[in-house]
Residue, then its C-alpha position, 0 to 999 in steps of 0.5 A: x087224652x086229647x089230640x094236639x097238633x103241636x105234639x104231633x109235629x114233635x113226634x113226626x120229627x122224632x120219627x124222621x131222626x130216630x134211626x131206623x120158662x114161664x112168668x116174670x123174670x127178675x134179676x136182683x142186684x140189690x141197692x145201697x140207696x137210703x142217704x148212704x154212700x153208693x159205690x155205683x150200680x151192681x154188676x148184672x148179667x146180660x148186655x153191656x151198656x152201650x153209649x147211644x144218643x139219648x132223647x128224654x125231654x119234656x115238650x113243655x108247650x104240647x100238653x098231654x100226648x094225643x090219643x092213639x087214634x088221633x090221626x098222628x104218624x105211626x112212630x117206631x123210634x120213640x115212646x111217649x111217657x107220662x112222668x108224674x112229679x110227687x113232693x118228697x112228703x108223700x108217704x112212698x117217696x123218700x120215706x123208706x130205706x129198704x135195699x133190694x128187689x121186692x117181687x110181688x108188690x103188684x097183681x100179675x095182670x093189669x087192672x081195668x084202667x091199665x095200671x098196675x094193681x097193689x097186690x098186698x093188703x097193707x104196708x111193706x118195707x118199700x110201700x105204705x099200702x094200697x091207698x098211696x100206691x094207687x096214686x102213682x099212676x093216676x093224676x091226683x090234684x095236689x098230689x102229683x103233676x103229669x108231665x109228657x116226656x119223649x124217650x127215643x131208642x136208637x138202633x146201636x147195631x143192626x136190629x138192636x135198639x137202646x135207650x140208656x140213661x144213668x142220670x135219668x131226671x127228665x123233669x128237673x125243676x118242673x112240677x113241684x120242683x127238686x125239693x131241695x135236691x140237685x135233681x127231682x128224684x121223686x117221680x113215676x113214669x108210665x109208658x103205653x105202646x104196641x108192637x107186632x110180635x114177629x118171633x125171636x124178640x128179647x126185651x130188657x129193662x134195667x133201672x131203679x127204683x121200681x120197674x114193671x113191664x106188662x106185655x099183653x096185660x100180663x107181668x113179664x119183668x117184675x123189679x118192684x122195691x127200693x134198689x140199685x139198678x137191677x135188670x130183668x129180661x123176657x124172651x118173648x118166644x120162651x114166654x109166648x104161651x104164658x103171655x098169650x102171644x101169636x106171631x104176626x099179631x099186634x100187642x100192648x106193652x106197658x112200662x111202670x117205673x118210679x124214682x122214689x129215693x136218692x141218690x141214683x136214677x137209671x133207665x135203660x131199655x135194650x130190645x130187638x123189637x123193631x118198632x113200637x107205635x101208639x096203642x090202637 
């Protein structure tokens, strides 16, 4: 990754306006998503959706995000994401019509390159196998196109930060285009950030399709597979021993998501973590 002054200026502007048990937790809410009619998101326990300002946009001129040590400001209200566009003909996109969360698609610890490692020897009802999966979160010429996106969390009540988009289509018309659909449904999202564990934090992700959240390189939320919006929550105090957390220390968080099939795309974060910054 390289430093880019235009991208750093964007981040400074965002910062000014941004507002201030063991093992992975999974909640399976199913999906009726394979071209069939959809009745909307399944009911979930946990926080109720909050109308909040949303900011997920491509900076089309900035190029790749800069290194975490490139000298940019420490930004609390935003997450830098890499969204990779795929063609619908990729073997893992638009090919499967399975319905439901499928835990165990990835290893419980991040790989040496800080991306998920496919955990199974071959295909599943949701995936074609390890070779195709290895392309999801790596730049591959002719297979995907990487685009920088900014996701901004908003403090909706004191100490509670939310990003909520029930139509998460951040790269419509970009990359390989929409492939004949109204939206670009074929992409993955990769986020790397750091936070200080202070104690008592909660992190919730609700989305579709695949969602994996790693804290301190350990799997904390496992919502793999094609499914309707499904939600997972990690209580950092309850999971501190399993995740290797000590209060007052800085830890990495990685979020990996995939949108692989029509007709929904949801992306919701709710957390009491008060500040995310670039990884050191």
